[in-house]
C-alpha positions as CSV (number, residue, x, y, z in Angstrom):
1,M,-92.6,191.3,173.8
2,P,-94.2,193.0,177.0
3,Q,-92.0,196.4,178.1
4,D,-91.9,195.2,181.8
5,T,-89.2,192.2,180.5
6,K,-85.9,191.9,181.1
7,R,-83.7,189.7,179.2
8,S,-81.3,187.1,180.6
9,T,-79.0,184.6,179.6
10,I,-79.8,181.0,180.9
11,Y,-77.7,177.8,180.2
12,F,-79.1,174.8,180.3
13,D,-78.4,171.2,179.5
14,A,-78.6,170.2,175.8
15,D,-81.7,167.2,176.7
16,L,-83.2,169.9,179.1
17,H,-83.1,172.8,176.6
18,E,-84.7,169.9,173.6
19,A,-87.5,169.0,176.0
20,L,-88.2,173.0,176.1
21,R,-88.0,173.5,172.7
22,L,-90.3,170.8,171.7
23,K,-92.7,171.4,174.5
24,A,-93.3,174.8,173.0
25,A,-94.0,173.6,169.9
26,H,-96.3,171.7,171.1
27,S,-98.3,174.1,173.3
28,H,-97.7,177.1,170.8
29,Q,-95.5,178.8,173.6
30,S,-92.1,179.7,173.8
31,V,-89.6,178.8,175.8
32,S,-89.4,182.0,177.6
33,E,-93.2,181.9,178.4
34,I,-93.3,178.2,179.8
35,V,-89.4,179.3,181.9
36,N,-91.7,181.7,183.1
37,D,-94.3,179.9,184.4
38,A,-92.3,177.3,185.8
39,V,-90.1,180.0,187.8
40,R,-93.6,182.1,188.8
41,E,-94.8,178.1,190.2
42,A,-91.6,177.5,192.4
43,L,-91.7,180.9,193.5
44,A,-95.3,180.3,194.5
45,E,-94.4,177.4,196.3
46,D,-91.8,178.8,198.2
47,Q,-93.9,181.5,199.6
48,E,-96.3,178.9,200.7
49,D,-93.6,177.1,202.4
50,L,-92.6,180.5,204.2
51,A,-96.0,180.7,205.1
52,A,-96.8,177.6,206.6
53,F,-93.1,177.9,208.7
54,G,-94.4,180.9,209.8
55,E,-97.8,178.9,211.1
56,R,-95.6,176.4,213.0
57,V,-92.8,178.7,214.3
58,A,-94.5,178.4,218.2
59,E,-94.7,174.4,218.2
60,P,-92.3,172.9,220.3
61,T,-89.6,170.8,218.6
62,V,-88.8,167.4,219.7
63,S,-85.0,166.4,219.0
64,Y,-84.6,163.5,216.9
65,E,-83.4,161.1,220.0
66,A,-86.9,161.6,221.8
67,L,-88.7,160.9,218.9
68,L,-87.1,157.7,218.5
69,N,-87.3,157.4,222.6
70,G,-91.0,157.7,222.5
71,L,-91.3,155.4,219.3
72,K,-89.2,153.0,221.4
73,A,-91.3,153.8,224.5
74,D,-94.6,152.7,222.9
75,G,-93.6,149.8,221.0
76,K,-93.5,151.4,217.5
77,I,-90.1,150.2,217.0
């Protein structure tokens, strides 16, 4: 086990834990490796989302009411 790891206790639903164990056995990985990969992927997606929000912060906002009024005026609803 790498020196820079930390131990934590995580409680999984029984079915999820069984699926993780089976995936680990099938893929020749540990449950920890699978969970770490999944967490890394989720955090990377969050970072991408935050970057996209940052890029769009200057865009004008439209209220839901204005959006509906525009759709109605255009004959789309």
